[in-house]
Structure formats: structure tokens, C-alpha cells
C-alpha positions, 0 to 999 in steps of 0.5 A, a space after each residue: 433481514 441479516 446484519 449485513 443487509 441491514 447495514 447496507 440499508 442503513 448506509 443507503 438511508 444515510 447517503 440519501 439523507 446526506 445528499 438531500 441536505 447537501 443539495 438543499 444547502 447548495 441550492 439555498 445559497 446559490 452555489 455554482 454547481 450543486 452536482 459537485 456537492 453531491 459528488 463530494 458525498 458519494 465519493 467520500 462515503 459511498 465509493 469505499 463500499 466497493 472495496 469494504 462491502 459494507 458501511 466504511 469505517 469512519 476513519 476511511 471516510 475522514 481520511 478520504 475527506 481530508 485528502 479530497 479537500 486538500 487535493 481539491 484546493 491545490 487542483 483548483 489553484 492549478 486550474 486558475 493558473 492554467 487559465 491565467 497563462 493559457 486561457 487564450 491559447 487553446 493548444 498550449 492549454 491542452 499541452 500544459 493541462 496534459 503535462 499537469 495530469 502526467 505529473 500528478 499521475 506519476 505521483 499517484 503511481 509512486 506514492 503508496 500512502 493512500 491519503 497522499 496518493 488520493 490527494 495527488 489524484 484530486 490535484 490532477 483532475 480537479 485542475 482540469 475540471 475547473 479550467 475546462 468548466 471555465 473554458 466551456 462557460 466563461 474563462 473570466 469567471 475561472 476564480 468563481 468556478 475554483 471557489 465554487 468547486 472547493 466550497 461544494 466539495 467541502 460541503 459534500 464532505 462535511 455533510 456526509 461525515 456529520 451524518 455518518 458519524 451522528 447516525 450509528 457510526 462504524 469505527 474501525 479503530 475498535 479492531 486495532 488492539 485485537 489486530 495487534 494481539 492476533 498478530 503477536 499470538 500468531 507469531 508465538 504459535 509459529 515460533 512454538 511450531 518451529 521449535 517443536 518441528 510441527 510447523 507446516 512444510 509450506 513456508 510460503 503459505 505461512 509467510 503469506 498468512 502472517 504478512 496478510 495479518 501484518 498488512 491488516 494491522 497496518 491498514 487498521 492503525 492507518 485509519 485509527 488515528 482519524 477516529 480517536 484522539 488516543 490513537 492520534 496521540 500515539 500515531 508515531 509509536 503505532 506507525 513504528 510498530 507497523 514497520 518493526 513488525 515486519 522484522 518479526 517475519 524476517 526473524 521467524 524465517 531465519 529462525 526456521 533455517 537456523 534451527 534446521 541447520 543446528 539439528 544437523 550439526 554434531 550435538 545440535 539435536 540435543 541443543 535444539 531440544 534444550 532450547 525448545 524446552 526452555 522457550 516453550 513456556 515463554 511462547 505459551 504465555 504469549 499465546 494468552 496475551 489479551 487485547 489490553 496488553 496484559 500477559 503473565 510474568 513468564 512472558 515478560 522475563 526472557 529465558 536465559 540462553 547461553 552458547 555452549 562452548 563445549 561443542 565444535 565452533 560450527 555448532 556454536 555458530 548455529 546455536 548463536 544464530 538461533 539465540 540471536 533470532 529468538 532475542 529479536 523476536 522477544 524484543 519485538 513482541 515486548 514492543 507490541 505488548 507495551 504498545 497494547 498497554 499504552 493504547 489501553 491506559 493512555 500512559 506510554 512507558 519510556 521503553 516504548 519507541 516513539 519515533 516513526 520511520 519514513 516509508 522507504 518503499 520500492 519505487 517503480 519509476 518506469 511504471 509511473 513514467 509509462 502511466 504519466 505518458 499514457 495520460 498525457 497522450 490520451 488527453 492531448 489527442 482528445 484535446 486536438 480533436 476538440 479544438 479542430 472539431 469545434 464541438 462546444 461540449 467537447 470540454 466535458 468529454 475531456 473532463 471525463 477522460 481525465 478523471 478516469 485516466 487518473 482515477 484508475 491508473 493503478 488498477 490492474 486492468 483499468 480498461 475493464 473498470 472504465 468499460 463498466 463506467 461506460 455502461 453506467 454512463 450509457 444507463 444514465 442517459 435515458 434516466 437523465 432524459 426521464 428526469 428532464 422530460 417527464 419527472 422534473 416538469 411534472 413536479 414543483 418545489 425542492 422537496 419533491 425534486 430531492 425525494 426523486 433524486 434520493 431514490 436512485 442515490 439510495 439504490 446505488 448505495 445498495 448495489 455498490 457492494 456487488 461487483 456486477 452492479 458497480 456500474 450504478 456509481 458512474 450512472 448516478 454520478 453522470 446523472 447528477 452532472 448532466 441534470 440542471 440542478 439549480 433553483 429554477 429548472 430550465 428545460 434544455 434538451 439540446 444541452 442534455 443530449 450534448 452533455 450526455 454524448 460528451 460523457 459517453 465520448 470521454 468515457 469511451 476515449 479513456 477505454 481506448 487509451 487504456 487499450 492502446 497503452 496497456 500496462 507492462 505485463 506482470 512478468 516484466 514488472 516481476 523482472 523489475 522487482 527482481 532487479 530491485 532485489 539484486 540492486 539492493 543486494 549490490 548496494 548493501 555489499 558495496 556502499 560505505 553507508 549502511 541503511 537503517 535496518 527498519 527502513 530496509 525491512 520495509 522496502 524488502 517486504 514491500 517488494 515481496 508483497 508486490 510480487 504476491 499481488 502480481 501473481 508470481 509463481 511459487 518458484 519466483 516467490 522462493 527466489 524472492 524470499 532467498 534474495 530477501 534473506 541475502 539482503 538482510 544477511 549482508 546487512 548483518 555482516 556489515 553491522 557486525 563488521 563495524 563492531 569489530 576491532 580495526 585489527 583481528 588476529 588471523 583475519 585480514 579485515 580489509 580483504 574481507 571488506 573487499 570480498 564482500 563488496 566484490 561479491 555484491 558487484 559480481 552477482 549483480 553483474 552476472 545476473 544482468 548478463 544472464 537475465 537470471 541467476 548464474 548458478 555457478 557464480 552463486 556456488 562459487 560465492 557460497 564456497 568463498 563464504 564458507 572459507 571466510 567463516 572458517 577464517 573467523 572460527 580460527 581468529 583470536 579470539 574466535 568471532 562466532 557470530 560473524 562466522 554464523 552469519 557467513 554460514 547463513 549467507 552460504 546457505 542462502 547462496 546455495 539455495 539461490 543456485 538451486 542446489 539441495 546440498 548445503 555447504 558447511 565448515 565440516 565439508 571436505 574443502 574446509 580444514 
């Protein structure tokens, strides 16, 4: 038996034990619906196996448990409010409950933070589960159902967590120092390869690999604070480095371009070789960084790099760009090293940034609004069918449809996933009949019943890691919901058939809703993301307020990550990375402009501010008019950027850093126009 299979068997045993204990406590104390307690165990401890393929880390379970409990409490209160206002008016109830689901789905689609998104999800469908259960039985007792739902969900979460923490737990936080170290080492290797001109020619592949490592590190630190007190104590510096590490990726991309441009300048090849020789030992020392933050003294002292004033100003500008990006990389790598040392010793130095930044991500409001409308339309339509048909078990069908529509709103192809759940629901019907008609009448006592249920629960835990067997989860969920798990067994075949049919109808209705209201195609969402890049560029160039760079980095990289997830082509990613660089370039220009004196000899700064604002507005308007890049406008803007670079070279004193950033901006605009001819100050249009 290999290690992976042994891990899955152990997880199956722990899940079965947790379900048995939960069921015993729920029945022993006469809770309203023991099946809800079983769901608390399954959805917090077992469902993550669909994504991890093995025992989920404790941090994932704790994070989901807290979010699930909080969402259940809020949703239960919302369910009571719905019944209190609309319990005697069925049509208004359907509309109000559908509106609540739509609002929660809107939040689920916008929130990228997993605990918050999961909490909103639970707020949505818990309210419908509580209120519909009350309508199906007795609306007067809605508070009892709300309290019961909260109690049983909390019971399942607590028992599941205790069992998984007490019996051979798996801590994901153990990998956090290694994840940070690996990321910093890869940055050092990539920097060395760029300086030595030995990097892979596929820039996008290198960027994707580094971004994937950064995301793994971010996910690990997100769960680590739920596992160990030390990580919880330093959660702010951890979150800060997770966002700052994105700036490393941008600095590397700019370093590659700046080095290539420096080598093309007069005397630039010798300067690039000198910088490479000075930095090689420094980056080699960083490649020996260990998981405790220990590194040689060579890595802690950044080599002295000064701009050579004997070369022409354009060469000085490219050299200044290279030095600036190397200094950015150095500062961020030292940040990571201090963080590793803090996690190892528990003592944070003063230099360690302690305040985390907010997550300012790209928000797809249209996608969120469409999903909200889809849930509302489906829930309302099924509700009208329920009201006009007078089907007593129709409330259960609405409950199932509400759960699936909110639960899988973010999935790329939700109708396929829900169809798997439909198959699992169909499988659970004959199994439920087997238990109700044969097994339960033939046994007596709690323990025999518990053992008979533990078998399918354990098998479900074994099958979940395999995508082809994912229908086992909805099968066991529907089985536990349709069986009458009470202190005394009541043989009710008609109720069983009605609830089983309602489960099938509700699941099928969710499939139909997802088929009728399909998500926007990938190419439309990609256009929306490109529009976000252009809008960001225009605001950066024209707005009086300058956003924080760290938040800007997070938002720009978030768009790139979404484009990769949507399957964008190499040309689209190339344009996206160019727009990414344009945004950061304009931010640097605005930042440098703030540091300049109000008047500089030879430069009309007000005119420069107007040009920069007009640049963002013009390119944005041309992109809107042509539904793409206006190549002629981009080339014209590139020439204008070079003219301004020449102006800053001739200023008194010369503003080399500003001219360097303008040359980089010109390079990005030329690349955006699709031309291989990069402009520079030495071109024949320059003086």
C-alpha cells in the first residue's frame, strides 16, 4: 500500500468515525435534523479532497469550518426574517428569497477571498434551507429550525475538526517556509540568468511558472494562520509579503527589458557585463538561502552600483533603469529573508513591514450581476411551479436548486458539475430505498444503524479524489437527507419517494438553469479584462490621486492570473503583459513627477502633465472606438514619449531617471503597436 492510498484510507476511517460520533450526539440530544450535522462533517472535512486529492490540511478545514459556521448563523437569521415578513404570502416569499439568493451570489462572484466567498455562499442557501424547511413543516417553528440548523452544523464541524486534529493531522503550514524560500531562490536564479543572458526565450512561460509559485505561497500563508499561533501572530507581515512578492515579478520583467536595451546602447555591453560580474556573487548567495532565513553575509550587503556619467545620456538612462530594478529586487528579497527569520525565531525586526494591504482586485461586476440574475430567475420559476402545482415536497426541490445554483456559480462549466450531482442523486434513490425497506427494518439499536451508514461514508471518502467518481458526494448527501435519521425509525415509503423525486427535480432544475443562462464566453470575459487594463491605464495617467503601488500590483497581476485561467492565447497574454508594464510605467512617471521641483529649467512640467493625461485618455478612447489597439495612435504616442525623454535629457540639471522611464514607456507603446522597431533617443527624429 503506497503512501497516497494509505492517507486516503486513514481519511475515510476518520470521516466514518466523525459521522458516527456526530450522529450519536444528534440523536442522543434529540436535535431537529441529524442529517444536517452529518453534512457539517462531510462538507468541511471531506469535500476539499475533491481538489487536494488527499487529506486536506488542517488549516483548510478550520478556515472552511469558521466560514461555514458564520455563514450558517447569518443565513439562519435571514431565514427567520423571510418567514417573519412573508411566511403567509407565498409569492412574496419566493421573490424575497430569490432576491436574497441573488445578493449573496453577487457577493460570491465578487469576493476572491475564499473564506468570505464561502461565507456568502452559506448565507444564501442556508436562509432558503431554514425558511423552506419551516414552510414544508410548520412556519410557526421557524426559530426552532434556525437554531437546529446552527446547532447541528456547529456540531458536525466541531466533531470533524477534533477527529482530524487528534488523529494524525496534516498541517499545510509546515510547507510555508519552504514555499517562501523556493520562491526567493527562483527569483535569484531568474535574475542570474537574465544578467548572464542564459534565460529561456519564452518569457510568458517563465512568468507563468513564477506566478504559480507565488500563488502557492499565498495560498499556503492563507491557511497557515489557522494552524499555528506563530503564523497567526505574524499574519499581517505574511499577507504583506504575499502582495509585495508580486512586485518582484514586475521588477524581473522590467529588468529583462532594461538589460536588453542597455546592451544595444553605445558602451552598454561593457556596462551590462560589469553589472553582471558585480551581481553574480550576490545572487549566488541568495540561491543558498535556507528555510530558516539564514543566508551568507554576501547576500545581506547589496553591491555598490553607480551610474557611469561618462557615457551618453541614453546609455545612462538604461543603466539607471537596470540599477533601479535590481535595487527593487534586493529590497523585496530582504523583506522575504527577514520574514523567514521571524517565522523561525518568533522575533520580528523593526525593518519588517507589519501592516498588510487591502486586496484591491479586479471586480467583474457584469459577471456577478449575470449570475445573480440567473439564480433569481431559476429560483422564482421553480417557486411559481411549486405554488401552482401544490406539490407538498416541492419545497425540497427548491432547496436543492438553490444550493446548487449558489454553490457552483463560480465553476467554468457548472451544468456539467451539477449533472454529476444529478447522477449521484439518482444513485442515492435506490440506495435510500434499500436502507428504508430492507436494512433499517432488519436492525435494532443505534450502533448497527451507525455502522451501516459508516460504510457508504467511508467509501465516499475513498472515491472523492477520483473525478470520475465525484458523484459519490451528492449520493451520500442526498442519502443522509432523505433517510429518517431519528431516535425511532418510521417506515414512510411515500415520504421517501416524494423527497427523492424532489431531489431529482431540484437538481435537474439547476442543470436547466445553467444550460439556459450560460456564462459569458471566455472571449467576452477576456475583452472585459482588457478593458480593465485600459481603464486602469487611463485613470493612472489622468487622475490627480495616485494609487498605492502595492495595491496596483495586486490588481494588475490579478487580471493576468484570470486571463491565464480563461485560456488566453500567447498573443493575448503578450498584449496583457505589455499593458501591465504600461500601467506600472505611468505610475512610476507620476511618482517621479511628484518628486520634481515645481519648475525645472528647459521643461514645461504643466505641459508634461497635460500630455500624460491626454495620452491615457486618447489611447483609451481609440481602443474603445476600434475594439482593440489603434496601432497608429500607439506609434505616435511612442514618438511623443521619446521627444519628452529628449527634453528631460536637455533639462538643467538632466533628469535621467525620468527620461529612462519615458524611454521604457516608448518601448512598451511600440510593442503594443506590434512593431519590432524600438524607438530611442538616437533615432533620426531626435536631435
